[in-house]
C-alpha positions in Angstrom: -28.8 35.8 10.1 -27.0 34.2 7.3 -23.7 36.0 8.8 -24.3 33.9 11.8 -25.2 30.7 10.4 -21.8 31.2 8.3 -19.9 31.5 11.2 -21.4 29.0 12.7 -20.4 26.7 10.3 -17.2 27.7 9.6 -16.6 27.3 13.5 -18.0 23.9 13.6 -15.8 23.1 10.2 -12.3 24.4 12.0 -13.0 22.6 15.6 -13.9 19.2 13.5 -10.7 19.3 11.5 -8.6 20.1 14.3 -9.8 17.2 15.9 -9.5 15.1 12.7 -7.3 11.7 13.4 -3.5 12.1 11.9 -1.6 8.6 10.8 1.3 8.7 12.5 4.4 6.5 12.6 4.2 4.1 15.1 0.0 4.7 15.4 -2.4 2.0 14.4 -3.9 2.7 11.2 -8.3 2.6 11.5 -10.0 0.3 9.5 -11.9 1.4 6.7 -14.2 -0.1 4.5 -14.6 0.9 1.0 -15.3 -0.4 -2.3 -13.2 -1.1 -5.9 -14.9 0.1 -9.1 -16.9 -3.1 -9.6 -18.6 -3.1 -5.9 -16.3 -5.4 -4.1 -16.0 -4.2 -0.3 -12.6 -4.0 1.0 -10.9 -3.3 4.7 -7.8 -3.8 5.8 -8.7 -7.2 7.0 -9.7 -8.8 4.0 -7.8 -12.0 3.4 -5.7 -10.5 0.6 -4.3 -7.8 3.0 -4.5 -9.6 6.3 -1.0 -10.5 7.9 0.7 -8.8 5.1 2.7 -5.8 4.9 1.1 -3.1 3.1 2.3 -0.2 0.8 -0.9 2.3 0.2 -0.9 4.9 -2.2 -3.7 7.4 -1.4 -4.0 9.3 -4.6 -5.9 12.6 -6.1 -6.8 11.7 -9.4 -5.5 14.3 -11.0 -2.0 13.4 -9.1 -2.1 9.7 -9.9 1.2 9.6 -11.9 3.1 11.4 -9.3 4.6 8.6 -8.0 4.7 6.2 -10.9 8.8 5.6 -10.2 7.8 4.2 -6.9 5.3 1.5 -8.2 8.3 1.0 -10.8 10.6 0.5 -8.2 8.4 -2.1 -5.8 8.0 -4.2 -9.4 11.6 -4.1 -9.8 12.0 -5.5 -6.2 9.4 -8.2 -6.3 11.1 -9.0 -10.0 14.1 -9.7 -8.2 12.5 -11.6 -5.0 13.2 -9.0 -2.6 9.5 -8.3 -1.7 7.3 -11.6 -1.2 4.0 -11.5 -2.4 3.3 -14.0 0.3 4.1 -11.0 2.8 3.4 -8.2 1.0 0.7 -6.0 -1.0 0.6 -2.9 -2.4 -2.8 -1.1 -3.3 -4.1 2.2 -4.2 -7.1 4.3 -2.7 -8.5 7.0 -4.8 -9.5 10.2 -3.3 -13.0 10.6 -5.9 -13.8 14.1 -4.3 -10.0 15.7 -4.8 -11.0 16.2 -8.8 -13.8 17.9 -10.5 -13.5 15.1 -13.0 -16.8 12.8 -13.3 -16.2 9.4 -11.6 -17.8 7.2 -14.5 -14.4 8.7 -16.4 -12.2 8.2 -13.2 -13.5 4.7 -13.1 -13.0 4.1 -16.6 -9.4 4.7 -16.3 -9.1 3.1 -13.3 -10.1 0.0 -14.6 -7.8 0.2 -17.5 -5.0 0.8 -15.0 -6.0 -2.1 -12.8 -5.5 -4.5 -15.8 -2.1 -3.1 -16.7 -0.5 -2.6 -13.4 -2.4 -5.7 -11.7 -3.1 -3.3 -8.4 -5.9 -3.4 -6.6 -7.6 0.0 -6.6 -10.2 1.0 -4.1 -12.5 4.0 -4.4 -13.1 6.7 -1.8 -16.4 8.6 -2.6 -16.4 10.5 0.3 -13.2 11.5 2.0 -13.1 8.4 4.6 -9.3 7.8 4.6 -8.4 11.7 4.4 -11.1 12.1 7.5 -9.5 8.9 9.6 -6.0 9.1 8.4 -5.5 13.0 8.2 -4.4 12.4 4.6 -3.6 15.5 1.9 -6.7 16.5 0.0 -5.7 17.1 -3.9 -2.3 15.1 -3.4 -0.5 12.0 -3.4 0.0 10.3 0.0 2.2 7.1 0.5 1.6 4.8 3.6 3.6 1.5 4.9 1.5 -0.4 7.4 3.1 -3.5 8.8 1.3 -6.9 9.4 -0.2 -5.7 12.5 -1.7 -2.4 10.5 1.2 -0.1 12.7 2.1 2.5 10.5 6.0 2.1 9.6 6.0 5.0 6.9 4.2 8.2 5.8 5.0 10.6 3.2 2.9 13.4 1.4 3.7 14.1 -2.0 6.2 13.0 -4.5 8.8 10.6 -3.0 12.5 11.5 -3.9 14.5 8.8 -4.7 16.3 8.5 -1.4 13.0 8.4 0.0 12.0 5.5 -2.0 14.9 3.5 -1.2 13.8 4.0 2.6 10.3 3.1 2.1 11.8 0.1 0.5 14.0 -0.8 3.2 11.1 -0.2 5.6 8.8 -2.9 3.9 11.8 -5.2 3.6 12.1 -5.2 7.5 8.8 -5.7 8.3 7.9 -8.7 5.9 10.6 -10.5 7.7 9.0 -9.7 11.1 
């Protein structure tokens, strides 16, 4: 009996995974409702994000430093005036289930990172984004959405220097449209 239940569970899991949405370039990003560590609710339509090009880092806490070089490149572009905060916003979504670390420890670290970088950091406690957008678990994903929430760039893992240049070019292009 246990074997039958296990097989049915496995089949159900496999079938549901096969139908999970995958965010692709050209597709509209499904909206979400998630909170930051202080409990403030965020979605793609909050005033802070609405009508802006969005750079989103979806990260496993164990992989949080994978794309630090991207954050540095974005800061440099902002400092030079190439990225306009009136038309561009960046934020993190942290996949809390991707690690064995306790949430209180992760939240504590994220608060200090948020103070240091000024980035908005949103928490995904139950694979909401992973399931809605088809992101990778135990990874670091980067997404760029235009002002209409159309996906213009998706990358899984560490961005090469060439990919960073490509992504920033896309952000610049769409912040002007």
